[in-house]
Each structure stands twice: as C-alpha cells, then as structure tokens.
C-alpha positions as CSV (number, residue, x, y, z in Angstrom):
1,X,1.0,-5.9,18.5
2,X,1.7,-9.4,17.2
3,X,5.1,-11.0,17.5
4,X,5.5,-10.5,13.7
5,X,4.7,-6.8,13.8
6,X,7.0,-6.4,16.7
7,X,9.9,-8.2,14.8
8,X,9.2,-6.0,11.7
9,X,9.1,-2.8,13.8
10,X,12.6,-3.6,15.1
11,X,14.1,-4.5,11.7
12,X,17.3,-2.7,10.8
13,X,18.3,-4.7,7.7
14,X,18.5,-1.5,5.6
15,X,20.3,0.8,8.1
16,X,23.5,1.1,6.0
17,X,21.5,1.5,2.7
18,X,19.3,4.3,4.2
19,X,22.3,6.1,5.8
20,X,23.9,6.3,2.3
21,X,20.8,8.0,0.7
22,X,20.5,11.8,0.2
23,X,18.0,11.8,3.2
24,X,20.6,9.9,5.4
25,X,17.8,8.5,7.6
26,X,17.5,5.6,10.0
27,X,15.0,2.7,9.5
28,X,11.6,3.2,11.0
29,X,9.4,0.3,9.9
30,X,5.6,1.0,9.8
31,X,3.9,-2.3,10.4
32,X,0.1,-1.8,10.4
33,X,-1.8,-5.0,10.4
34,X,-3.4,-7.7,12.6
35,X,-4.7,-11.2,12.1
36,X,-8.3,-11.2,11.1
37,X,-8.2,-8.2,8.8
38,X,-10.4,-8.6,5.8
39,X,-9.1,-5.8,3.6
40,X,-5.5,-5.6,2.5
41,X,-4.1,-2.4,1.2
42,X,-0.7,-3.1,-0.5
43,X,1.2,0.0,-1.3
44,X,4.7,1.0,-2.3
45,X,6.6,2.3,0.8
46,X,6.1,5.0,3.4
47,X,7.0,8.5,2.4
48,X,8.9,11.1,4.4
49,X,5.8,12.3,6.3
50,X,4.8,8.7,7.2
51,X,8.4,8.1,8.3
52,X,8.0,11.0,10.8
53,X,4.5,10.1,12.0
54,X,4.7,6.3,12.0
55,X,1.1,6.2,10.6
56,X,0.6,4.8,7.0
57,X,-1.0,7.0,4.4
58,X,-0.9,9.9,6.9
59,X,-0.7,12.5,4.1
60,X,-2.6,13.9,1.1
61,X,-2.2,10.6,-0.8
62,X,-3.9,8.9,2.1
63,X,-6.8,11.4,2.0
64,X,-7.3,10.6,-1.7
65,X,-7.0,6.8,-1.1
66,X,-9.6,6.9,1.7
67,X,-11.9,8.9,-0.7
68,X,-11.4,6.3,-3.4
69,X,-12.2,3.5,-0.9
70,X,-15.2,5.3,0.6
71,X,-13.7,4.8,4.1
72,X,-13.5,7.2,7.0
73,X,-10.2,7.5,8.9
74,X,-11.5,5.5,11.8
75,X,-12.4,2.5,9.6
76,X,-9.2,2.8,7.5
77,X,-7.0,2.6,10.6
78,X,-8.9,-0.2,12.3
79,X,-6.3,-2.9,12.2
80,X,-8.8,-5.6,13.0
81,X,-10.4,-5.0,9.6
82,X,-7.8,-3.3,7.4
83,X,-4.1,-4.4,6.9
84,X,-1.7,-1.9,5.3
85,X,1.2,-3.8,3.9
86,X,3.5,-1.9,1.6
87,X,6.3,-3.5,-0.5
88,X,8.7,-2.0,2.0
89,X,7.9,-1.1,5.5
90,X,10.4,1.8,5.7
91,X,10.8,5.1,3.9
92,X,13.4,4.2,1.2
93,X,14.8,7.7,1.1
94,X,15.6,10.2,-1.7
95,X,18.3,10.0,-4.4
96,X,20.7,12.9,-5.1
97,X,18.0,14.6,-7.3
98,X,15.4,14.5,-4.5
99,X,13.3,11.7,-6.1
100,X,11.9,8.8,-4.1
101,X,14.0,5.7,-4.1
102,X,12.3,2.3,-4.9
103,X,11.3,0.0,-2.1
104,X,14.3,-2.3,-1.3
105,X,13.5,-5.8,-2.4
106,X,15.1,-7.3,0.7
107,X,12.1,-6.1,2.8
108,X,9.6,-8.0,0.6
109,X,11.9,-11.0,0.5
110,X,12.3,-11.0,4.3
111,X,8.8,-10.3,5.5
112,X,6.0,-10.6,3.0
113,X,5.4,-14.4,2.9
114,X,5.1,-14.4,6.7
115,X,2.8,-11.4,6.8
116,X,0.5,-12.7,4.2
117,X,0.4,-16.1,5.9
118,X,-0.5,-14.4,9.2
119,X,-3.3,-12.4,7.5
120,X,-4.9,-15.2,5.5
121,X,-7.6,-15.3,4.5
122,X,-8.0,-11.8,3.1
123,X,-11.3,-11.0,1.4
124,X,-10.2,-8.0,-0.7
125,X,-6.8,-6.9,-1.9
126,X,-6.4,-3.3,-3.0
127,X,-3.1,-2.9,-4.8
128,X,-1.7,0.6,-4.9
129,X,0.9,1.3,-7.5
130,X,3.0,-0.7,-9.9
131,X,5.3,-2.3,-7.3
132,X,2.2,-3.9,-5.6
133,X,0.8,-4.8,-9.1
134,X,3.9,-6.7,-10.0
135,X,4.2,-8.6,-6.6
136,X,0.5,-9.5,-6.1
137,X,-0.5,-10.0,-9.8
138,X,2.7,-10.7,-11.6
139,X,1.8,-7.7,-13.8
140,X,4.3,-7.0,-16.6
141,X,2.5,-4.3,-18.6
142,X,2.2,-0.7,-17.8
143,X,0.3,0.6,-14.7
144,X,-2.5,1.8,-17.1
145,X,-2.9,-1.6,-18.6
146,X,-3.1,-3.3,-15.2
147,X,-5.6,-0.8,-13.8
148,X,-7.7,-0.8,-17.0
149,X,-7.9,-4.6,-16.8
150,X,-9.6,-4.3,-13.3
151,X,-12.5,-6.6,-14.3
152,X,-10.0,-9.5,-14.7
153,X,-9.3,-9.5,-11.0
154,X,-12.4,-8.0,-9.4
155,X,-14.2,-8.4,-7.0
156,X,-11.4,-9.9,-4.9
157,X,-8.6,-7.7,-6.2
158,X,-8.5,-4.1,-7.4
159,X,-5.3,-2.6,-8.9
160,X,-5.1,1.2,-8.5
161,X,-2.6,3.9,-9.4
162,X,-0.8,5.5,-6.6
163,X,-3.1,8.3,-5.1
164,X,-0.2,10.8,-5.2
165,X,-0.8,14.3,-6.6
166,X,1.7,13.2,-9.3
167,X,-1.0,11.0,-10.8
168,X,-3.6,13.8,-11.1
169,X,-2.9,14.2,-14.8
170,X,-3.2,10.4,-15.3
171,X,-6.6,10.5,-13.6
172,X,-7.8,13.3,-15.8
173,X,-6.6,11.5,-18.9
174,X,-8.4,8.3,-17.9
175,X,-11.9,9.3,-16.9
176,X,-13.0,5.6,-16.9
177,X,-11.1,5.2,-13.7
178,X,-13.4,7.4,-11.6
179,X,-16.5,6.5,-13.7
180,X,-16.1,2.7,-13.6
181,X,-13.4,1.5,-11.2
182,X,-14.1,3.6,-8.2
183,X,-17.8,2.9,-7.9
184,X,-17.1,-0.9,-8.1
185,X,-14.3,-0.6,-5.7
186,X,-16.4,1.3,-3.1
187,X,-19.2,-1.2,-3.4
188,X,-16.8,-4.1,-2.7
189,X,-15.1,-2.3,0.2
190,X,-18.5,-1.6,1.8
191,X,-19.5,-5.2,1.4
192,X,-16.3,-6.6,2.8
193,X,-16.1,-4.1,5.7
194,X,-19.7,-4.6,6.8
195,X,-20.3,-8.3,6.2
196,X,-19.9,-10.4,9.3
C-alpha cells in the first residue's frame, strides 16, 4: 500500500454526511491502485456490497464489467496493472427512497489530482458512467451521446455506461454498443495489458 492509498483508506471527511443518510453508515474508503498501473477504471462510487467487502466491483456489475473488458478476475484485481479509481472512494449511501446518493464532490476535490499524478502515465482510461464521463472528458451531453461518440476518444479512452442491471434496457436499445464498442475496447485492453 502506498502512502496515498493509506491516507485515503483512513479518510473520514464524509463521516457526518454518511451518518445522516438513510443507510447511516460510516466511511470505508476503497482505494485500489498502485503506481505503474497501465489501465485506469474510473467508476462512480462503491455500492453497499463493495462497502461490506472492501473490494471494488465485487458484485454483478463487476462481473459484467469484466466481461466487457475481456479480463479474468485475477487480471482485473492486479493493482500493478489495473487502477480502480471511482469518483468517490466510499459508498455514498441511500436516500429516504432507497436510491443511491451521488458521489460527494469533496472526495474528488480532495484526492483525485494526487491519485492521477501518482498513476501517470496511464495508457488506457475506461470511464464507467456519467460522473466519470464528466470529470475525465468534460462531457456535457447525455450518457448515450458520450458513449456513442467513442471513436472521438479511442484508443486511449473508452466511455461506457455503468454495467448495472439497471442499464440492461439501454444495452438492448443500443445494439451498436455490443457490436462496435465492446470489440474495440477488448482489443485495446488486451494490447495494453500484454504489451511490455
């Protein structure tokens, strides 16, 4: 563990914010990266299951994301090659209706510049969901517009929808995603992961 991952793992900036959510939980930052990684996966924030396990994408969304990337679990969780850096390192909690709260901006503002500096140079950025699209690309349009414009950023950046089951309908309505984006993504992931 680097000094930076150690500092992040001890962060309690959002303790009061999380205590006031419907889930009334404590911070548990999940910092999963190491200098020298060549692939950056930028997501939204850990969910409740990841909050419990302390392992990013340790859920059905992670299974789908690994399939999209063409990576086995062992490669996906190899910190020397893959950095997983969400927009917030902690589970943000649920609102009164049981919906996920957005990642608190204070996390990104506090940590992300230092994390990305420690990781540089990254050879491939995989941006998962609209929060990551906005931060890394400055995207202002819809998630569909950003993902459909994938050729504008490839081969160094791929913008993806979140792999949640909630997006299954979107994937069915947009067959070009599986037909065009995923083969190009898998080819680039394989190249980056296996080149010296």
